[in-house]
N, C-alpha and C positions, 0 to 999 in steps of 0.2 A: 843258341842264344837263350836257351831255356833256363827258368829260373825256379828254384824249389818254391812251391806254392806257400809254404810257411813263411816265407820272407817277402810275399807280395802283399802290399796293403793299397786297397781301392778306397778312395775317399773323394768327398767334394767339399766346396764351401758353399754354404747358404748364408744369405742376409738380405737385409732390406737394400733398396737402391741408396747408392752413395755411402755405404758403411764400410768401404775399403775392401771389397772383396778381390777386384782386379789387382789392387796394390799388394795385397798379401800373397796373391799369385806371383807376381814378379819377385817379392823376396824370397819366396821358396824355390824359384827357379835359380836365383841368385846363390841362395845358400847351399843348395845342392850340386852347384857348378853345372847345371843344365845349360846355362846361357852364360856367355863371357860378358864382362863389363862393357865391352865395345858394343856389343849387339843389344845390350839391354836398353829398352825405351819404356816410357810410362805404358801401362796397360798392354802389356806384350801380347797377351792372349787375344785381346781385342783388335781385330785386324781390319776393321772398317773405320773409316774416318768418322762416320756418324757416332760409332760406339765411343771414340775417343773425345770427341767435342762434348757429348752429353754426359759422359762419364758413367755409361750404362752398358751391360752386356746384352746384347741383342741375339746372337747366336751362341749355343754353347760349345765349348771346346774341350779338347783332352789333351793331356801331355804325360809323357812318362819321365820319371826322375829317379836317380839312383842316389842313395844316401848310406853313408857309413855310420853306423851306430857307435856309442861310446864302448861297446863291448867288442868292437872290431868287426862285426858282421855287416854286409852290405845288403841294404833292402831296396826292393823296386817299389816305388810309389806310383800310382796311376791317379792323377788328378783329373777329375772330371768337372770342369768349370760348368756353372749353370747360369741361365738368364736370371734376372732379378725382378722382372716385372710380372704383374698379376695376369697380363694377356698370355704368357708363356707358361702357365702353371703346369699344364700337362707335360710339357718338355722336362720342366724341372722334376716332375714325378717320375719320368723315365730314366733321367740321369741318376736320381736317387736310387732306383732300383738297380743299378749297375754297380752300385757301391755297397760297402760293409759299414762305413762310418761317414760322419758328416762333421766339419768344423762350423759350428753356429756361431758366426761373427756378429758382435754387437758394438756399435759406436757408444764410447764411454760418455760422450757429451749428450748425444741425442737419446740413448736409451733404447728400450725395446719399442719397435714399430710394428705396425699391422702385419707387414708382410714376414716379419721376423717369427710372429706366433704362426702364421699359415704355414711357413716352410718348416718350422720346428714339428708342427703337427703331421705334415706330410712325411717327415723323416721318421717320425715316432711310428706312422702306419706302416713303414717299410722294415720296422724292427732294426733301424740303424743305431750304432753306438754314436751318441751326439756328444761332441766335445764342446761345452761353451767356452767362448774366448771373447775378451774385451779388448777391443781395438781403440786406437787414437788417445791412449792413456797420457801422451806426451802434450795434449792440448790443455791451455790455461783453463777453460771452461769445463774439462772433464769431471764427471761425477762418478768415479769407479766405485765407491762404496755402495751409493744409492742404487747403482745398475746392478751391481752383484747381488743385491738382496732382491731386486726384481727377477733376475735369472734363477735364483734359488727358489722363488715362489712359482716360477714357471716349469722349472726342470726338476727341482729337487736336489740339484747340485749344491753342496755346501758353499755359502758365498766365499770363504776363505781359500777354497781350492780352485776357484776360477781364474783362469791363466789371464794375466794383463799384459798386453803387447803393444807395439807401434809398428804397424806395417811399413810406415814411412821411413823411421829411423833404423828398423831392423831389431829392435829391442824385443827380447822373448822368443824369437824366431826359433833357435835351436832347442828350448825347452818344448816348443810347440811340436817340431819333428819327433822328439822323444815321445810325447805324449801320443801322436799318431801310432808309433810302433807299439807302444804298450797297452793302448785301449782299443784301436780298431783290430777286429779278429782278421786273421788271413782268411781268403777265400775258401769255401768248401765246395767241392765239385769232384765228380768221378770222370777221369779221363777215358774209362772204358765204356761208359754209358753212351747212347746215341747223342749226337750233337744237338746242344741247345745254345743258342747265342742270342742275345738281345740287342736290336738296334737302338741306340739312344740319340743318334743324329745321323744325317746324311748331307753331303755337299755335292754340287754339280761341278765336275772338271770338263770344260769344253774339249779336252782332248781325250779323256779316259771315260767319260759317263759318269754316273752317280758314285761317289765314293761313300761307302757305308761305314759308320763308326760303330763297333759293337763291343760287347762284353760276353765272353764265353763263361757259360755256367757249367755245362757238362760237355763231355766228349772232347774230340780233337778236330780241327779243321786244317787240311794240309793243301798246299798249293796245286791247283788242278782238279780239287774235289768238286762234283756236282752238288749244288745248294738248291734248296727250295725255301721260299719265303711263306710262312704257313697262313698268314692273313690274307695276303694279295695272291697266293697261289702261283706266283712266278718262279721260273727256275733259270738258273745261271750257273756257269763254271767260275769258280774262284781263281781267277788269272793271276792276281797278285795279293799278298798279304803282307802285313807291316805292323809295326808299332809306331806310336805317334811320340816322336821326341819334339823338337821344334818344327822339323820337317818330317816327311815320310821315311821310315827305315825299313827295308824289305827284310821279311823273315819267311822260313818255308812253312812253319807250323804256328798255329795259335791254338793252346790247350786250355782245359778248365782254369778259370781264375785270371786269364790275360784279358787285356783291353787292346784293340788294335783296330785297323782299317782293313777293308775288303773291297777289291776292284773286280768286277766281271762283266765289263762292256754292258752296263745297265744304262740304257738310253733314256729312260723316263724315270724321274725322281719320284713320281707317285708310286712307283713299284716298291720303293724302299721306305715304307712308312715308319715313323718313329713309334717303338713300342712293339714292332712286329718280331716274330722269332725265326731265326734262320736254323735250318736242319739240314741234314743230308738228303740227297734225292733218293737214294738206294737203301738208306738204313735210318729212316725217319723217326724222330721222337714221337710218342704216342699223344702227348698233348703240349700245346705251347705255353710259354711263360705267361701267366695270368696278367691282366691289366691293360691289353691293348684296346684302343678305342679309336676310332676315325675323329680327327679333330675337325669340328665344325665351325664355320664363320658365325660370329655373334653380331657383327656389326655390318651393314650393308650401306653403299654410298655410289651415287652415279659419278664416274670419273669422265669427263669430256674435254677434248682438246679445244682450245680457244680458236684455233685455225682449223678449219674442217679439213684441210689438205694433210693434217698431221694425224689423221685417224689411224692409218695403217703404221705409222710410227709408233703410236701409243699400243696398238695391239702387239707389236714386235717387243715394246719395252716390258709389257705385262708378262709376256711369254718367257722372256729372259729372267725375270724375277722370280716366275713361278718354278723355274728350274731349280732354284736354290731355296725355294720356300713353298713346299706342297700344300701349305694351309691357305695359300692365297688362291681364291677363286674368282673367276670373272666370266661374263657372258655379254654379247653386244646387246645394246638398247638403243632405242631413237626416242628422242624428245623433241616435241615441236618447237620448243624454245631453244634448246641447245644443240640440237642436231645429233650426229651419230656419236655414241661413246660406248661406254661399258658400265655394267652393274657389277661392281666388285665387293666381295665378301672379305672381311677381316676379323681377326681373332678379338680386337679391342680397339680403343681409341689410339693407344701408343702405336700399335702394328699399323693402323691407318696412317698416322703421322709419318712413320718412318717411310712407308712406301711412297707416299706424296712426295717426301724430301729426296728420295732415291730417283723418283722420275724426273725431278727437276734437275738434281746435281748429276746423276750419272748419264742420263739420256738428254738432257736440255729441253724437256718439254714444258710447255706452258699450259697448265690444265685448269678446268674449273670443277670442283667437287660439290655435289649437292649435299643437303643436310644428312647427316648419318642417321639411319634408322636401324631398327631391329626386325627380326623375323617374327611375324604374327602368324597365328593358325585362326582361320576364320570358319566357322561352321554355317554353311548356306542350305537353305532348303530350296530346291527347284519347285517353281510354280507348277501345280498340277501334279506334283510328284511327292510321295511320302519319304523318299530317301533323303538323307541328310549327308552332305559330303564335307570333309575337312579340306579347306584350300590354305596353301602355304603362300603368305604375301611378305615379301622383302622389298616391295616398291609401293608406295603410296598409290600410284597411278594404276596398280593391278587390283586395289580394293574392290571386291564384287559390289553390285549395286546395292545401295542403301536399304532399299525394301527386301532384298533377298537374304539379309544377315540375320542369323539366329543368335549368334554369340561370337565374340572375338576374344581369343585368349592371347596373353602376352608373357614373355620370360621374365620370372622374378629372380632376383639374386639375394643371397645372404651377404650382407656388408659388415665387416669388421672395422670400426673407426676408432683409432687410439689418439686421444687428445687431453691437453692439460684440463683439469677439473674445472678451471675458471670459464672454460668456453664450452661447457656441456650445454647450456641454455641455447646458445647460437646454433650449435650442431643439430640439436633436437628440433628446432624450429625449422632449420633447412630440410631436415629429412621428412618433416611433417608436410612441408609445402610441396615435397616432391612425392606424396603419396606413400610414405614410407610407413611400415608397421613396426612399431617398437617390439623387441624380442628380451633384451637382457642388458644390464650394465655390471661392469665388474672392475673394482679398483686394482690396478696393477702395483701401485705403491701410493704414498699419501697425495701425490700430485698428478698422476696419469690415471686415465680411465678407459676401458675398453666398452664402446658402446655397440650394440649388435642391432642392426635394422634388417627387415626384409624389404627390398626396394624394387619397383619396376626397372627393368635394365634400360628401357626406353628415357627414363628420367635421368640416368647417370652417364649415358654414353657420350652426352652433348657437353655441358659445361659444369657439371656437377663437381669435378675435381678442382676446378678453378674457384668455384664458389666456396668449397670446403677450405681451400687454402686462405681465401681472403677473410672469412669470418673466424677463422682461428689464427690469424696473423702468421700463417705458414706452419704452425706447428702440429697440425693434424695429419695423419696417415690414414690411407684407405687400402683395404683389401677385400675382394668379392669373389664369390663363386656361385655358378648357376645353380639354382634351387629347383625350380618347376614352372609350367606353364599354367597360369590363372585366368580365370575369366574376369574381364573388365569392361567397363562401359566405355568403349573407344569408338570414335567416329573419324571420318575422313573430311579435313577441313581443305576444300578446294578454293584456290585463288583464281578470280577471273579478272581479266584486264581488258577493258572495252567488250566486256560480256563474252570473251573467250577464255575457256579455262587454260591456265599454265600448269602443265604437268609437274615441271620441274620445282615449282614453289608449293604444290600440294603436300600435306603432311598429316600423319594419323596422331590424334591427341585425345585426351580424356574429355569426355562431354562436358564436365564441370568448368574445364579450363578453356573450351573451345572459343567461346564469346570473347573472352579477355585476349587470347592469342590471336584471334582474328582481328580485333580492333587494333593491337599494337602492330600486326603485320601490315594491315592496310596503311596505317599511318606512316611506317617505315617507308614503304613502296611509294608513297605520295611523295617523299623527298628525293627518292632516287629516279623515279621516271621523268624524263625531261617533257617539258611543255610541247604540245601539238597545236596545231592550227585549230583543232576542235577539241572539245571536252572529253576527257578520258575517266570514265568510272573505274574504281578499284574496289572490287568486292570479295568478302570471304563468304563461303557458304557451306552449310552441312546439307547434303543432298539437295533439295531445291529451296531451301529455307535460307536467305541471306541473313547473316549474323553481324556483318560489319560492312561499312562502305565509307570510302573517302573519294573526293574528287579532284583530278589534277585539272585546273582551270585551263581554258583555251588561251593561247598566245594571240594577242590582238594586234592585227597589223593596221596601222592607222591610214586607212583608204581615202580619208578626208583631207589628207595633208596638202594635196596639191589644189584644193578648193580655196582660192582667196577671194572672199566675198561671194556675191551672185545669190541667186534665190536658194532658200532652204531645201527645195525640192531636189536640187543637184545632189545635195549630201545624202538626202534620204534615199536617193536612187541608188547611189554607190554603197551604202550600208545594206540595202536590200540584196544588191547583187552579191555582197559579201556572204550575207546570211544564206543565201541559196548555194554557193560555192562551198560553204562550211558543212551544209547539210548533205551535200553530194560527197564531199571529202569523207564525212564521217562513215557514209555507206561503204565506201571502197578503200578507205584509208586503213593502214596497219600501224599498230604501235610496236616499235622496236623496243624490246627490254634490255637496258644495259647489263652488262655482266655483273656489275657490283650489287645490282638489285637481287641477285641470287644469294648474294652474302648477307642480304639484310635480314633474312630469316634466322641467321646465326645469332644477331645481336638483338633479337625481339625482347629480351629481358633486361636489356641496359636502360 
């Protein structure tokens, strides 16, 4: 089943969310006869219900297609589909590394968005041949001429040469296939060199173990060969090789230029890291394909079952999700208020949302998640010791004692916000409120501007995106990438209910905002905590200093209701008895914090 390398084209489609990437993939599958009309469904390559509902690609996919060109030659197309969200930027970069060309898809109505620019730069970094394509030209609100001018400015491609298509109707698809043949270079690689193959994805099959999706750059891999994964140092035998049409199709050999799958009884998906290089065990390559890095979680949240008996079910569900998603990390934690649960690390907010949704849908678990927070680095000086050590804190309850802290460092990101020029003021105000540092602004055309800000990640993991959409009436788009850790004046805001600290409600905030957030939080909790038979103080403190206080008034039982007349001393005696009882109750009584009180912190800005 060997194909001449000069007739192989490896390419991907990159676009902002909802610009029609999966629909274009459907049309290409249809046009090349890879899928029959009977089997075709919308978003064919997106096999998760969640992907279909939201119209986004969460997991990248690959598919091989055969296309006969007008000159009668048959070409092999390897389409490597990529996720479209900022949380999965590393996966996108590895998928791009496996290609020689990229179709940059832009919505003719919405124009260039933040992710379009980010992905275009990623593709340029990998020296890919970029084919700009304008989609949805059949829409009545399409602005093809204006968008073509923006693309010319971004990529230098003459506006009149930019292909206009409609992935929905199929208009322009044949011309696009010819462009791929003419412009995307065939793969270069030497079959006689030691094996070098790049892992761009892996999935877990409960019967076969981890299935690796790889692109071979040099050398040849035969069925039964002993392999070595260069980053994780793991060794396995290639039990089954194949190419990816809509299902798996077995082959005996994968050679330079091919894209396919490898199965080798790999029981742990963490052994098959995206970006790792596969080589032969006995004739290894001298160096790996550059660019591999460990994907580290950026956002952390406590996930607790609402029923304590569901704890083991939650553990098992997270383990199953981790099989297909090596970037998900979790470890057990205990909270005085929420009981046993897990501290879970996510790549970003969308990743967190998807995992929560899957725990609910696929495993039927009812969970509470605490406020998402980021990973801080805290420099502490030990009393009586000159040494200073750096402590990693991903949970506010682990923050070192207030007096031992020398400095706190938090992650900053570089954010690109693309917005119509009439909303610049609103966006700048929002960024300033979130401690943003203005970097630059650039007009993409007469109506749209690209604003660059440096923002603390902690300020955007939470509700920044929602606020961004509301102040721009839905027109703004956001893309960000990690920049560095910077020293900030951060403090731990502790919430005390009836003088007992509630760890699940504690949060790390900037000192300038601590008073305001503490006041709002105490006010919110006052509404949520039910009245007791004794007075309940709600306090917010920094170290030992109380910065805000609210009081839930005691529920008063009318103990004098049974007194009809008689001497006033009878009533006073009952009231004194009640007062004594309340005093005793306050000493031994406990306040139960309802579950919706933990969500109060999520809406302190409302």
